[in-house]
Backbone as CSV, one residue per row, in Angstrom:
resi,resn,N_x,N_y,N_z,CA_x,CA_y,CA_z,C_x,C_y,C_z
1,UNK,-11.531,23.525,-32.005,-12.774,22.767,-31.961,-12.792,21.711,-33.071
2,UNK,-13.169,20.485,-32.716,-13.160,19.403,-33.685,-14.372,19.501,-34.608
3,UNK,-14.125,19.243,-35.877,-15.222,19.236,-36.853,-15.857,17.856,-36.955
4,UNK,-15.071,16.840,-36.586,-15.578,15.475,-36.703,-15.173,14.654,-35.492
5,UNK,-16.136,13.998,-34.879,-15.867,13.098,-33.769,-16.398,11.716,-34.147
6,UNK,-15.605,10.681,-33.965,-16.058,9.328,-34.307,-17.337,8.969,-33.561
7,UNK,-18.286,8.403,-34.275,-19.547,7.968,-33.669,-19.424,6.481,-33.338
8,UNK,-18.990,6.204,-32.112,-18.698,4.833,-31.715,-19.966,3.975,-31.704
9,UNK,-21.068,4.538,-31.249,-22.320,3.775,-31.204,-22.727,3.305,-32.605
10,UNK,-22.588,4.192,-33.577,-22.943,3.832,-34.950,-22.005,2.753,-35.482
11,UNK,-20.705,2.916,-35.192,-19.732,1.921,-35.668,-19.979,0.555,-35.023
12,UNK,-20.358,0.542,-33.750,-20.653,-0.718,-33.084,-21.871,-1.379,-33.726
13,UNK,-22.895,-0.580,-34.014,-24.113,-1.102,-34.637,-23.811,-1.705,-35.997
14,UNK,-22.919,-1.045,-36.749,-22.550,-1.536,-38.079,-21.426,-2.566,-38.030
15,UNK,-20.884,-2.793,-36.817,-19.737,-3.688,-36.629,-18.562,-3.257,-37.500
16,UNK,-18.333,-1.960,-37.494,-17.241,-1.361,-38.262,-15.944,-1.498,-37.467
17,UNK,-15.323,-2.661,-37.550,-14.126,-2.961,-36.762,-12.976,-2.023,-37.110
18,UNK,-12.766,-1.768,-38.396,-11.656,-0.897,-38.804,-11.844,0.520,-38.286
19,UNK,-13.070,1.014,-38.323,-13.345,2.349,-37.799,-13.120,2.407,-36.297
20,UNK,-13.515,1.367,-35.607,-13.321,1.316,-34.154,-11.837,1.223,-33.801
21,UNK,-11.087,0.482,-34.609,-9.646,0.385,-34.375,-8.997,1.756,-34.513
22,UNK,-9.412,2.520,-35.508,-8.875,3.882,-35.647,-9.246,4.730,-34.420
23,UNK,-10.466,4.528,-33.920,-10.926,5.313,-32.769,-10.171,4.974,-31.483
24,UNK,-9.532,3.818,-31.431,-8.740,3.438,-30.257,-7.597,4.422,-30.025
25,UNK,-7.152,5.081,-31.107,-6.053,6.052,-31.008,-6.557,7.501,-31.000
26,UNK,-7.834,7.691,-30.792,-8.394,9.044,-30.811,-7.809,9.887,-29.682
27,UNK,-7.784,11.186,-29.909,-7.219,12.108,-28.915,-8.076,12.215,-27.656
28,UNK,-9.371,11.895,-27.770,-10.258,11.977,-26.615,-10.313,10.649,-25.877
29,UNK,-10.048,10.733,-24.605,-10.032,9.514,-23.782,-11.383,8.801,-23.817
30,UNK,-12.475,9.541,-23.735,-13.799,8.935,-23.730,-14.085,8.134,-24.976
31,UNK,-13.612,8.634,-26.123,-13.808,7.912,-27.376,-12.958,6.652,-27.405
32,UNK,-11.717,6.755,-26.905,-10.860,5.570,-26.844,-11.507,4.482,-25.979
33,UNK,-12.038,4.879,-24.844,-12.673,3.912,-23.946,-13.872,3.237,-24.608
34,UNK,-14.704,4.044,-25.239,-15.907,3.501,-25.885,-15.540,2.561,-27.032
35,UNK,-14.528,2.945,-27.817,-14.105,2.117,-28.947,-13.539,0.779,-28.472
36,UNK,-12.743,0.832,-27.409,-12.152,-0.394,-26.863,-13.240,-1.321,-26.345
37,UNK,-14.196,-0.761,-25.631,-15.298,-1.561,-25.107,-16.094,-2.205,-26.251
38,UNK,-16.310,-1.442,-27.317,-17.051,-1.959,-28.469,-16.295,-3.096,-29.147
39,UNK,-14.981,-2.950,-29.264,-14.178,-4.002,-29.887,-14.208,-5.284,-29.054
40,UNK,-14.206,-5.141,-27.740,-14.328,-6.312,-26.887,-15.665,-6.996,-27.059
41,UNK,-16.702,-6.207,-27.260,-18.042,-6.762,-27.453,-18.152,-7.503,-28.786
42,UNK,-17.556,-6.930,-29.834,-17.610,-7.560,-31.155,-16.754,-8.832,-31.190
43,UNK,-15.544,-8.760,-30.609,-14.689,-9.932,-30.502,-13.930,-10.311,-31.753
44,UNK,-13.742,-9.377,-32.663,-13.023,-9.666,-33.904,-11.518,-9.724,-33.633
45,UNK,-10.839,-10.745,-34.209,-9.411,-10.932,-33.969,-8.557,-9.810,-34.557
46,UNK,-9.095,-9.054,-35.504,-8.344,-7.913,-36.052,-7.996,-6.903,-34.959
47,UNK,-8.778,-6.893,-33.882,-8.597,-5.884,-32.839,-7.505,-6.252,-31.839
48,UNK,-7.005,-7.479,-31.883,-6.089,-7.932,-30.836,-4.829,-7.075,-30.753
49,UNK,-4.127,-6.893,-31.855,-2.879,-6.127,-31.833,-3.107,-4.666,-31.444
50,UNK,-4.119,-3.978,-32.004,-4.383,-2.597,-31.555,-4.714,-2.521,-30.068
51,UNK,-5.422,-3.501,-29.551,-5.749,-3.510,-28.122,-4.512,-3.778,-27.272
52,UNK,-3.634,-4.629,-27.753,-2.365,-4.854,-27.055,-1.576,-3.555,-26.981
53,UNK,-1.567,-2.807,-28.091,-0.887,-1.506,-28.098,-1.525,-0.556,-27.095
54,UNK,-2.839,-0.641,-26.931,-3.554,0.245,-26.001,-3.210,-0.047,-24.544
55,UNK,-2.609,-1.195,-24.269,-2.178,-1.502,-22.904,-1.075,-0.564,-22.433
56,UNK,-0.467,0.165,-23.370,0.595,1.121,-23.041,0.066,2.553,-22.929
57,UNK,-1.231,2.726,-23.059,-1.823,4.061,-23.025,-1.512,4.761,-21.702
58,UNK,-1.370,6.072,-21.752,-1.078,6.850,-20.548,-2.221,6.903,-19.559
59,UNK,-3.420,6.585,-19.999,-4.590,6.586,-19.116,-4.786,5.200,-18.508
60,UNK,-4.839,5.133,-17.165,-5.043,3.830,-16.538,-6.415,3.256,-16.892
61,UNK,-7.383,4.128,-17.140,-8.700,3.655,-17.544,-8.658,2.951,-18.886
62,UNK,-7.918,3.519,-19.824,-7.777,2.903,-21.146,-7.052,1.568,-21.025
63,UNK,-6.015,1.520,-20.207,-5.279,0.263,-20.037,-6.182,-0.833,-19.461
64,UNK,-6.992,-0.467,-18.473,-7.869,-1.477,-17.868,-8.966,-1.919,-18.832
65,UNK,-9.514,-0.990,-19.617,-10.521,-1.351,-20.621,-9.931,-2.251,-21.692
66,UNK,-8.699,-1.936,-22.113,-8.037,-2.756,-23.137,-7.798,-4.166,-22.627
67,UNK,-7.394,-4.285,-21.360,-7.193,-5.607,-20.772,-8.500,-6.400,-20.760
68,UNK,-9.571,-5.746,-20.345,-10.874,-6.415,-20.299,-11.319,-6.857,-21.693
69,UNK,-11.085,-6.013,-22.695,-11.472,-6.344,-24.065,-10.679,-7.537,-24.583
70,UNK,-9.398,-7.572,-24.269,-8.568,-8.701,-24.689,-9.026,-9.990,-24.014
71,UNK,-9.436,-9.892,-22.747,-9.963,-11.058,-22.065,-11.242,-11.552,-22.714
72,UNK,-12.071,-10.610,-23.162,-13.332,-10.979,-23.822,-13.072,-11.663,-25.162
73,UNK,-12.047,-11.206,-25.884,-11.718,-11.810,-27.180,-11.069,-13.179,-26.991
74,UNK,-10.174,-13.279,-25.993,-9.608,-14.575,-25.626,-8.505,-15.094,-26.519
75,UNK,-7.774,-14.219,-27.197,-6.696,-14.668,-28.088,-5.385,-14.819,-27.301
76,UNK,-4.665,-15.895,-27.573,-3.432,-16.197,-26.857,-2.322,-15.179,-27.031
77,UNK,-2.378,-14.371,-28.084,-1.336,-13.353,-28.284,-1.293,-12.339,-27.142
78,UNK,-2.383,-12.245,-26.399,-2.462,-11.240,-25.336,-1.838,-11.702,-24.021
79,UNK,-1.492,-12.989,-23.908,-1.021,-13.510,-22.627,0.243,-12.801,-22.143
80,UNK,1.241,-12.690,-23.003,2.506,-12.087,-22.580,2.337,-10.614,-22.180
81,UNK,1.698,-9.771,-23.014,1.536,-8.369,-22.600,0.647,-8.209,-21.368
82,UNK,-0.356,-9.059,-21.218,-1.199,-8.993,-20.027,-0.419,-9.418,-18.785
83,UNK,0.474,-10.384,-18.959,1.321,-10.822,-17.844,2.221,-9.684,-17.378
84,UNK,2.697,-8.880,-18.312,3.497,-7.698,-17.944,2.635,-6.667,-17.233
85,UNK,1.372,-6.571,-17.651,0.480,-5.538,-17.114,0.077,-5.805,-15.666
86,UNK,0.189,-7.036,-15.199,-0.191,-7.315,-13.812,0.804,-6.706,-12.824
87,UNK,1.841,-6.030,-13.320,2.766,-5.274,-12.461,2.506,-3.765,-12.569
88,UNK,1.424,-3.399,-13.199,1.093,-1.981,-13.385,0.979,-1.272,-12.037
89,UNK,1.212,0.031,-12.051,1.144,0.811,-10.820,-0.258,1.018,-10.281
90,UNK,-1.284,0.785,-11.098,-2.670,0.982,-10.673,-3.335,-0.363,-10.363
91,UNK,-3.925,-0.434,-9.172,-4.561,-1.677,-8.744,-5.659,-2.119,-9.706
92,UNK,-6.473,-1.169,-10.182,-7.586,-1.520,-11.076,-7.072,-2.106,-12.386
93,UNK,-5.916,-1.643,-12.844,-5.319,-2.174,-14.081,-4.789,-3.580,-13.833
94,UNK,-4.100,-3.758,-12.707,-3.572,-5.091,-12.377,-4.697,-6.117,-12.292
95,UNK,-5.790,-5.714,-11.654,-6.908,-6.644,-11.501,-7.552,-6.957,-12.843
96,UNK,-7.709,-5.935,-13.699,-8.292,-6.159,-15.027,-7.422,-7.107,-15.846
97,UNK,-6.100,-6.938,-15.756,-5.179,-7.811,-16.488,-5.276,-9.252,-15.978
98,UNK,-5.348,-9.390,-14.653,-5.432,-10.738,-14.074,-6.747,-11.412,-14.439
99,UNK,-7.831,-10.661,-14.417,-9.132,-11.234,-14.783,-9.167,-11.642,-16.254
100,UNK,-8.484,-10.861,-17.101,-8.394,-11.217,-18.518,-7.582,-12.501,-18.688
101,UNK,-6.484,-12.606,-17.938,-5.664,-13.814,-18.010,-6.420,-15.038,-17.507
102,UNK,-7.291,-14.834,-16.530,-8.090,-15.949,-16.015,-8.979,-16.530,-17.116
103,UNK,-9.400,-15.688,-18.056,-10.246,-16.148,-19.165,-9.419,-16.808,-20.271
104,UNK,-8.234,-16.247,-20.524,-7.404,-16.757,-21.625,-6.560,-17.948,-21.178
105,UNK,-6.042,-17.855,-19.960,-5.114,-18.859,-19.449,-3.822,-18.175,-19.055
106,UNK,-3.516,-18.083,-17.755,-2.320,-17.373,-17.303,-1.039,-18.132,-17.602
107,UNK,0.062,-17.414,-17.536,1.372,-18.028,-17.725,1.637,-19.034,-16.609
108,UNK,2.315,-20.115,-16.949,2.640,-21.145,-15.950,3.921,-20.824,-15.194
109,UNK,4.638,-19.793,-15.610,5.866,-19.396,-14.931,5.561,-19.061,-13.471
110,UNK,6.301,-19.624,-12.500,5.984,-19.411,-11.085,5.965,-17.938,-10.661
111,UNK,6.926,-17.158,-11.133,6.957,-15.744,-10.770,5.739,-15.016,-11.327
112,UNK,5.406,-15.291,-12.590,4.220,-14.679,-13.193,2.957,-15.122,-12.464
113,UNK,2.928,-16.388,-12.039,1.795,-16.902,-11.273,1.624,-16.112,-9.974
114,UNK,2.739,-15.798,-9.349,2.684,-15.052,-8.089,2.087,-13.668,-8.297
115,UNK,2.555,-12.958,-9.318,2.015,-11.625,-9.621,0.533,-11.725,-9.974
116,UNK,0.183,-12.754,-10.714,-1.205,-12.983,-11.134,-2.116,-13.188,-9.931
117,UNK,-1.691,-14.033,-8.991,-2.514,-14.327,-7.821,-2.607,-13.134,-6.873
118,UNK,-1.538,-12.353,-6.786,-1.584,-11.122,-5.975,-2.597,-10.153,-6.567
119,UNK,-2.578,-10.005,-7.898,-3.525,-9.100,-8.551,-4.968,-9.532,-8.326
120,UNK,-5.186,-10.844,-8.236,-6.529,-11.377,-7.973,-6.855,-11.409,-6.480
121,UNK,-5.866,-11.047,-5.647,-6.024,-11.017,-4.188,-6.354,-12.399,-3.624
122,UNK,-5.745,-13.422,-4.202,-5.911,-14.787,-3.706,-4.730,-15.093,-2.771
123,UNK,-4.810,-14.520,-1.575,-3.658,-14.449,-0.680,-3.179,-15.814,-0.189
124,UNK,-4.100,-16.725,0.105,-3.679,-18.050,0.583,-2.886,-18.791,-0.489
125,UNK,-3.345,-18.688,-1.720,-2.626,-19.347,-2.818,-1.274,-18.687,-3.060
126,UNK,-1.223,-17.374,-2.890,0.054,-16.665,-3.058,1.053,-17.150,-2.023
127,UNK,0.633,-17.199,-0.766,1.538,-17.610,0.309,2.061,-19.022,0.093
128,UNK,1.245,-19.886,-0.511,1.657,-21.275,-0.737,2.789,-21.388,-1.759
129,UNK,3.001,-20.326,-2.547,4.078,-20.344,-3.535,5.448,-20.139,-2.902
130,UNK,5.472,-19.629,-1.690,6.742,-19.454,-0.991,7.566,-18.278,-1.471
131,UNK,8.865,-18.456,-1.505,9.824,-17.375,-1.745,9.573,-16.624,-3.048
132,UNK,9.099,-17.303,-4.075,8.889,-16.660,-5.368,7.809,-15.568,-5.282
133,UNK,6.974,-15.629,-4.253,5.886,-14.651,-4.112,6.292,-13.420,-3.314
134,UNK,7.493,-13.401,-2.768,7.892,-12.299,-1.876,7.893,-10.956,-2.596
135,UNK,8.484,-10.893,-3.786,8.566,-9.614,-4.499,7.188,-9.023,-4.810
136,UNK,6.259,-9.789,-5.415,4.943,-9.203,-5.660,4.191,-8.866,-4.377
137,UNK,4.415,-9.621,-3.316,3.764,-9.313,-2.042,4.327,-8.033,-1.434
138,UNK,5.622,-7.821,-1.575,6.221,-6.570,-1.093,5.652,-5.380,-1.858
139,UNK,5.462,-5.566,-3.166,4.854,-4.502,-3.976,3.430,-4.222,-3.490
140,UNK,2.663,-5.278,-3.190,1.293,-5.109,-2.696,1.286,-4.471,-1.314
141,UNK,2.272,-4.818,-0.497,2.413,-4.202,0.826,2.610,-2.700,0.691
142,UNK,3.425,-2.303,-0.294,3.657,-0.881,-0.541,2.413,-0.142,-0.984
143,UNK,1.423,-0.893,-1.485,0.138,-0.303,-1.869,-0.885,-0.374,-0.737
144,UNK,-0.414,-0.775,0.462,-1.292,-0.769,1.627,-2.145,-2.002,1.806
145,UNK,-1.791,-3.116,1.164,-2.595,-4.332,1.263,-2.284,-5.068,2.576
146,UNK,-3.246,-5.079,3.484,-3.079,-5.729,4.783,-2.811,-7.219,4.614
147,UNK,-3.533,-7.867,3.697,-3.364,-9.308,3.496,-1.992,-9.662,2.941
148,UNK,-1.374,-8.721,2.241,-0.008,-8.959,1.755,0.950,-9.030,2.939
149,UNK,0.741,-8.177,3.924,1.577,-8.216,5.134,1.430,-9.560,5.832
150,UNK,0.204,-10.047,5.925,-0.040,-11.343,6.577,0.628,-12.489,5.804
151,UNK,0.512,-12.459,4.472,1.085,-13.514,3.642,2.610,-13.543,3.754
152,UNK,3.228,-12.383,3.871,4.689,-12.329,4.021,5.118,-12.997,5.325
153,UNK,4.311,-12.839,6.363,4.616,-13.512,7.614,4.514,-15.026,7.481
154,UNK,3.527,-15.488,6.730,3.360,-16.928,6.515,4.550,-17.515,5.763
155,UNK,5.051,-16.774,4.785,6.199,-17.253,4.008,7.464,-17.241,4.868
156,UNK,7.625,-16.185,5.671,8.738,-16.140,6.619,10.072,-15.752,6.039
157,UNK,10.084,-15.044,4.928,11.350,-14.650,4.301,11.928,-13.400,4.955
158,UNK,13.223,-13.446,5.248,13.899,-12.289,5.840,13.912,-11.095,4.889
159,UNK,13.722,-11.339,3.591,13.673,-10.227,2.626,12.518,-9.273,2.913
160,UNK,11.517,-9.757,3.626,10.343,-8.939,3.911,10.508,-8.065,5.143
161,UNK,11.583,-8.257,5.901,11.725,-7.545,7.176,11.711,-6.034,7.006
162,UNK,12.588,-5.519,6.173,12.658,-4.055,6.003,11.365,-3.477,5.423
163,UNK,10.777,-4.092,4.376,9.495,-3.569,3.887,8.396,-3.576,4.948
164,UNK,8.368,-4.595,5.789,7.362,-4.652,6.847,7.588,-3.553,7.877
165,UNK,8.835,-3.313,8.223,9.138,-2.216,9.153,8.743,-0.874,8.546
166,UNK,8.920,-0.758,7.229,8.663,0.532,6.567,7.201,0.957,6.632
167,UNK,6.275,0.003,6.847,4.857,0.382,6.923,4.411,0.646,8.358
168,UNK,5.328,0.585,9.310,4.964,0.870,10.694,4.759,2.359,10.942
169,UNK,5.007,3.175,9.916,4.659,4.599,10.025,3.441,4.938,9.167
170,UNK,2.673,3.900,8.806,1.454,4.114,8.033,0.312,4.457,8.992
171,UNK,-0.644,5.263,8.523,-1.779,5.647,9.359,-2.811,4.519,9.506
172,UNK,-2.669,3.470,8.715,-3.608,2.349,8.767,-3.213,1.417,9.911
173,UNK,-3.997,1.440,10.983,-3.682,0.626,12.158,-3.676,-0.865,11.829
174,UNK,-4.623,-1.314,11.009,-4.703,-2.738,10.661,-3.456,-3.188,9.904
175,UNK,-2.945,-2.321,9.030,-1.736,-2.652,8.281,-0.549,-2.778,9.236
176,UNK,-0.435,-1.834,10.163,0.669,-1.890,11.129,0.565,-3.136,12.009
177,UNK,-0.638,-3.465,12.427,-0.836,-4.640,13.276,-0.432,-5.918,12.544
178,UNK,-0.830,-6.024,11.272,-0.454,-7.197,10.478,1.051,-7.257,10.275
179,UNK,1.668,-6.105,10.072,3.118,-6.054,9.867,3.875,-6.489,11.118
180,UNK,3.418,-6.049,12.290,4.110,-6.444,13.522,3.993,-7.947,13.761
181,UNK,2.825,-8.513,13.481,2.669,-9.959,13.652,3.570,-10.735,12.703
182,UNK,3.690,-10.240,11.472,4.557,-10.916,10.497,6.020,-10.794,10.887
183,UNK,6.400,-9.643,11.435,7.779,-9.486,11.913,8.072,-10.476,13.032
184,UNK,7.093,-10.725,13.887,7.270,-11.701,14.959,7.409,-13.119,14.399
185,UNK,6.697,-13.403,13.316,6.803,-14.725,12.687,8.157,-14.910,12.009
186,UNK,8.623,-13.853,11.337,9.886,-13.921,10.597,11.077,-13.883,11.544
187,UNK,10.963,-13.065,12.593,12.072,-12.820,13.513,12.349,-11.333,13.562
188,UNK,12.409,-10.774,14.754,12.565,-9.326,14.884,13.916,-8.868,14.362
189,UNK,13.955,-7.672,13.776,15.220,-7.166,13.235,16.222,-6.856,14.335
190,UNK,17.494,-7.022,14.017,18.546,-6.692,14.985,18.981,-5.241,14.864
191,UNK,18.720,-4.636,13.712,19.092,-3.249,13.509,18.314,-2.357,14.493
192,UNK,19.002,-1.536,15.288,18.320,-0.738,16.319,17.236,0.185,15.775
193,UNK,17.475,0.792,14.625,16.494,1.717,14.069,15.211,0.986,13.668
194,UNK,15.360,-0.197,13.080,14.177,-0.975,12.700,13.481,-1.541,13.938
195,UNK,14.268,-2.038,14.880,13.695,-2.584,16.105,12.955,-1.507,16.883
196,UNK,13.444,-0.268,16.805,12.782,0.839,17.505,11.358,1.043,17.006
197,UNK,11.167,0.961,15.691,9.820,1.115,15.138,8.902,0.015,15.661
198,UNK,9.399,-1.207,15.720,8.593,-2.314,16.225,8.257,-2.099,17.700
199,UNK,9.270,-1.773,18.507,9.063,-1.633,19.950,8.055,-0.538,20.278
200,UNK,8.137,0.588,19.574,7.188,1.670,19.803,5.787,1.252,19.363
201,UNK,5.688,0.555,18.234,4.383,0.141,17.728,3.663,-0.784,18.703
202,UNK,4.378,-1.742,19.280,3.727,-2.711,20.169,3.687,-2.220,21.618
203,UNK,4.291,-1.061,21.879,4.277,-0.523,23.241,5.198,-1.251,24.194
204,UNK,6.318,-1.764,23.682,7.322,-2.394,24.540,8.219,-1.281,25.077
205,UNK,7.733,-0.603,26.117,8.411,0.611,26.579,9.758,0.325,27.225
206,UNK,9.941,-0.856,27.822,11.254,-1.210,28.375,12.286,-1.306,27.251
207,UNK,11.881,-1.924,26.132,12.780,-2.022,24.980,13.047,-0.649,24.385
208,UNK,12.017,0.182,24.345,12.166,1.552,23.840,13.218,2.302,24.656
209,UNK,13.155,2.159,25.973,14.117,2.857,26.842,15.541,2.387,26.582
210,UNK,15.697,1.088,26.304,17.031,0.537,26.044,17.599,1.038,24.715
211,UNK,16.727,1.289,23.746,17.190,1.664,22.397,17.575,3.133,22.295
212,UNK,17.136,3.952,23.216,17.579,5.346,23.279,17.272,6.172,22.054
213,UNK,18.316,6.810,21.511,18.148,7.776,20.428,17.533,7.170,19.169
214,UNK,17.651,5.867,18.985,17.079,5.214,17.798,15.561,5.338,17.764
215,UNK,14.963,5.646,18.910,13.501,5.679,18.992,12.902,7.056,18.717
216,UNK,13.713,8.058,18.481,13.188,9.428,18.333,12.136,9.504,17.224
217,UNK,12.461,9.011,16.038,11.521,9.130,14.914,10.220,8.370,15.163
218,UNK,10.259,7.079,15.570,8.983,6.404,15.826,8.202,7.007,16.989
219,UNK,8.880,7.527,17.995,8.179,8.177,19.107,7.462,9.436,18.638
220,UNK,8.106,10.203,17.782,7.467,11.403,17.240,6.259,11.020,16.392
221,UNK,6.389,9.938,15.644,5.246,9.474,14.842,4.060,9.143,15.736
222,UNK,4.293,8.366,16.801,3.196,7.993,17.686,2.615,9.210,18.396
223,UNK,3.467,10.150,18.712,3.009,11.377,19.350,2.086,12.164,18.432
224,UNK,2.519,12.359,17.194,1.707,13.157,16.256,0.478,12.394,15.790
225,UNK,0.543,11.055,15.829,-0.631,10.265,15.465,-1.778,10.540,16.428
226,UNK,-1.440,10.919,17.644,-2.451,11.248,18.653,-3.420,12.307,18.145
227,UNK,-2.912,13.227,17.337,-3.754,14.296,16.803,-4.830,13.737,15.873
228,UNK,-4.593,12.519,15.345,-5.538,11.928,14.390,-6.497,10.951,15.059
229,UNK,-5.997,10.174,16.047,-6.849,9.119,16.602,-7.131,9.271,18.090
230,UNK,-6.459,10.219,18.763,-6.771,10.490,20.156,-6.359,9.408,21.144
231,UNK,-5.258,8.677,20.880,-4.770,7.666,21.815,-3.851,8.328,22.841
232,UNK,-4.465,8.883,23.900,-3.707,9.662,24.865,-2.693,8.860,25.638
233,UNK,-3.000,7.605,25.982,-2.076,6.783,26.761,-0.763,6.587,26.020
234,UNK,-0.857,6.170,24.759,0.350,5.945,23.956,1.093,7.254,23.732
235,UNK,0.346,8.326,23.468,0.983,9.623,23.213,1.745,10.112,24.435
236,UNK,1.171,9.928,25.630,1.871,10.370,26.832,3.132,9.556,27.064
237,UNK,3.069,8.252,26.807,4.280,7.435,26.932,5.360,7.898,25.966
238,UNK,4.947,8.202,24.734,5.908,8.685,23.736,6.481,10.029,24.153
239,UNK,5.604,10.926,24.620,6.051,12.269,25.002,7.029,12.221,26.164
240,UNK,6.754,11.403,27.146,7.642,11.322,28.311,9.015,10.790,27.932
241,UNK,9.049,9.885,26.990,10.347,9.348,26.564,11.110,10.356,25.710
242,UNK,10.399,11.096,24.904,11.059,12.174,24.156,11.592,13.233,25.118
243,UNK,10.822,13.520,26.149,11.257,14.473,27.171,12.549,13.991,27.837
244,UNK,12.563,12.702,28.221,13.736,12.143,28.892,14.955,12.139,27.967
245,UNK,14.731,11.792,26.699,15.844,11.800,25.746,16.389,13.203,25.543
246,UNK,15.484,14.161,25.450,15.894,15.550,25.230,16.735,16.048,26.411
247,UNK,16.327,15.680,27.609,17.020,16.153,28.805,18.291,15.375,29.105
248,UNK,18.458,14.213,28.455,19.606,13.361,28.751,20.926,13.931,28.255
249,UNK,20.866,14.798,27.253,22.086,15.358,26.676,22.797,14.414,25.737
250,UNK,22.173,13.269,25.422,22.826,12.264,24.571,22.421,12.362,23.098
251,UNK,21.497,13.277,22.775,20.985,13.366,21.409,21.831,14.293,20.542
252,UNK,21.768,14.046,19.240,22.403,14.963,18.293,21.577,16.240,18.223
253,UNK,22.185,17.296,17.705,21.449,18.556,17.559,20.240,18.370,16.641
254,UNK,20.400,17.531,15.610,19.304,17.307,14.669,18.114,16.664,15.375
255,UNK,18.383,15.654,16.237,17.299,15.005,16.967,16.639,15.967,17.955
256,UNK,17.440,16.808,18.577,16.871,17.805,19.493,15.919,18.741,18.755
257,UNK,16.331,19.160,17.573,15.481,20.059,16.790,14.179,19.370,16.377
258,UNK,14.253,18.091,16.089,13.048,17.352,15.708,12.075,17.273,16.886
259,UNK,12.605,17.103,18.078,11.737,17.064,19.256,11.159,18.448,19.536
260,UNK,11.977,19.467,19.394,11.485,20.838,19.594,10.351,21.164,18.632
261,UNK,10.412,20.583,17.437,9.387,20.864,16.426,8.016,20.341,16.835
262,UNK,7.979,19.353,17.754,6.685,18.822,18.208,6.407,19.198,19.662
263,UNK,7.155,20.160,20.169,6.983,20.578,21.559,5.555,21.017,21.846
264,UNK,4.957,21.740,20.921,3.606,22.246,21.153,2.594,21.104,21.262
265,UNK,2.839,20.012,20.510,1.950,18.846,20.598,2.122,18.170,21.955
266,UNK,3.366,18.099,22.430,3.643,17.457,23.705,3.057,18.230,24.882
267,UNK,3.189,19.540,24.866,2.879,20.354,26.037,1.416,20.755,26.151
268,UNK,0.695,20.778,25.042,-0.681,21.274,25.062,-1.609,20.302,25.787
269,UNK,-2.341,20.779,26.817,-3.309,19.905,27.492,-4.433,19.524,26.540
270,UNK,-5.002,18.347,26.743,-6.077,17.872,25.882,-7.298,17.505,26.709
271,UNK,-8.416,17.379,26.035,-9.663,17.032,26.707,-9.643,15.562,27.137
272,UNK,-10.476,15.250,28.100,-10.593,13.894,28.601,-11.205,12.992,27.534
273,UNK,-10.422,11.954,27.122,-10.931,10.981,26.143,-11.388,9.694,26.830
274,UNK,-11.329,9.683,28.187,-11.829,8.545,28.972,-11.114,7.238,28.652
275,UNK,-9.777,7.328,28.390,-9.028,6.083,28.233,-8.926,5.368,29.581
276,UNK,-8.799,4.070,29.546,-8.585,3.293,30.761,-7.102,2.976,30.851
277,UNK,-6.459,3.404,31.931,-5.021,3.229,32.045,-4.695,2.041,32.945
278,UNK,-3.470,1.524,32.808,-2.994,0.450,33.669,-2.885,0.944,35.102
279,UNK,-2.912,-0.004,36.038,-2.801,0.380,37.437,-1.467,1.054,37.724
280,UNK,-0.432,0.680,36.958,0.890,1.244,37.188,1.037,2.629,36.586
281,UNK,0.066,3.062,35.832,0.160,4.384,35.205,0.176,5.450,36.284
282,UNK,1.133,6.371,36.264,1.240,7.373,37.334,0.032,8.292,37.379
283,UNK,-0.262,8.856,38.570,-1.407,9.760,38.705,-1.290,10.945,37.762
284,UNK,-2.408,11.474,37.337,-2.439,12.606,36.429,-2.348,13.903,37.212
285,UNK,-1.556,14.851,36.728,-1.505,16.164,37.358,-2.603,17.016,36.750
286,UNK,-2.805,18.193,37.312,-3.864,19.052,36.786,-3.564,19.513,35.366
287,UNK,-2.302,19.495,34.959,-1.943,19.895,33.595,-1.858,18.697,32.666
288,UNK,-2.003,17.504,33.243,-1.787,16.300,32.477,-3.047,15.450,32.563
289,UNK,-4.103,15.921,31.915,-5.358,15.207,31.994,-5.248,13.909,31.206
290,UNK,-6.259,13.516,30.461,-6.167,12.310,29.655,-5.561,12.618,28.295
291,UNK,-4.849,13.717,28.181,-4.140,14.063,26.972,-2.648,13.845,27.186
292,UNK,-1.823,14.797,26.748,-0.375,14.621,26.832,0.177,15.480,27.969
293,UNK,0.231,16.802,27.760,0.647,17.701,28.829,2.063,17.519,29.316
294,UNK,2.990,17.147,28.458,4.386,16.942,28.841,5.240,18.019,28.174
295,UNK,5.953,18.800,28.977,6.772,19.870,28.438,8.245,19.449,28.497
296,UNK,9.065,20.177,27.761,10.505,19.885,27.786,11.185,20.587,28.949
């Protein structure tokens, strides 16, 4: 049990900058946050270096507070460390660093500008930077940013192809939709495994049939996604193709086992979700209502 805890409110009232600087390194996160906020409010230049050091704190909250405090003080010494911080793993930290740089003046380096604009979510300006923005946009794509997927399509760099394909197994439909459109702008991948993810996502079932075993993983994804969103039409198409692949004898033992693992999802009848099917959709059997109902 601590015998003494820094009284940040009292130090702020007295403008005790040195005491607040010591409190920035306190063992309690709450005290560190309060001290950093107080130093930003006071604006004394003595606090700049300790606040820069706080940008390395293990707590993302402390890092974001330190960035905000440095922005409030406005000293140029903070530009370089804040520029590094806009690549932080936490979105709130990246945004705090970018907002601080907006007050002080961001780096003119094109790559740093790209990271800065991504952190501020100024997507149109990011896309206008071209190739230099691809890396920070790919990082934002990995964090689920739909607008990053769109911006990558506008830039049209082939470097974005694999990252865009990689989000086609995300549960966010809007992200997948943006990724498929960007892939169409850039040019569809020639690699069968990557093309399979695209074909299954857009429902190009003729292409899916041509790709064969490469489609097992994306088909299983679409099948199991049915359990979350209830898209029976897509799930039945996926199930029937998995059934055909399984029966074809052309799959590896590993792929067969993967299909067997979702057999219960394929075969179990489901309730009527009232989907509207194409005229070419085959008639439903009594075991194949508006769910899946496809067995091996």
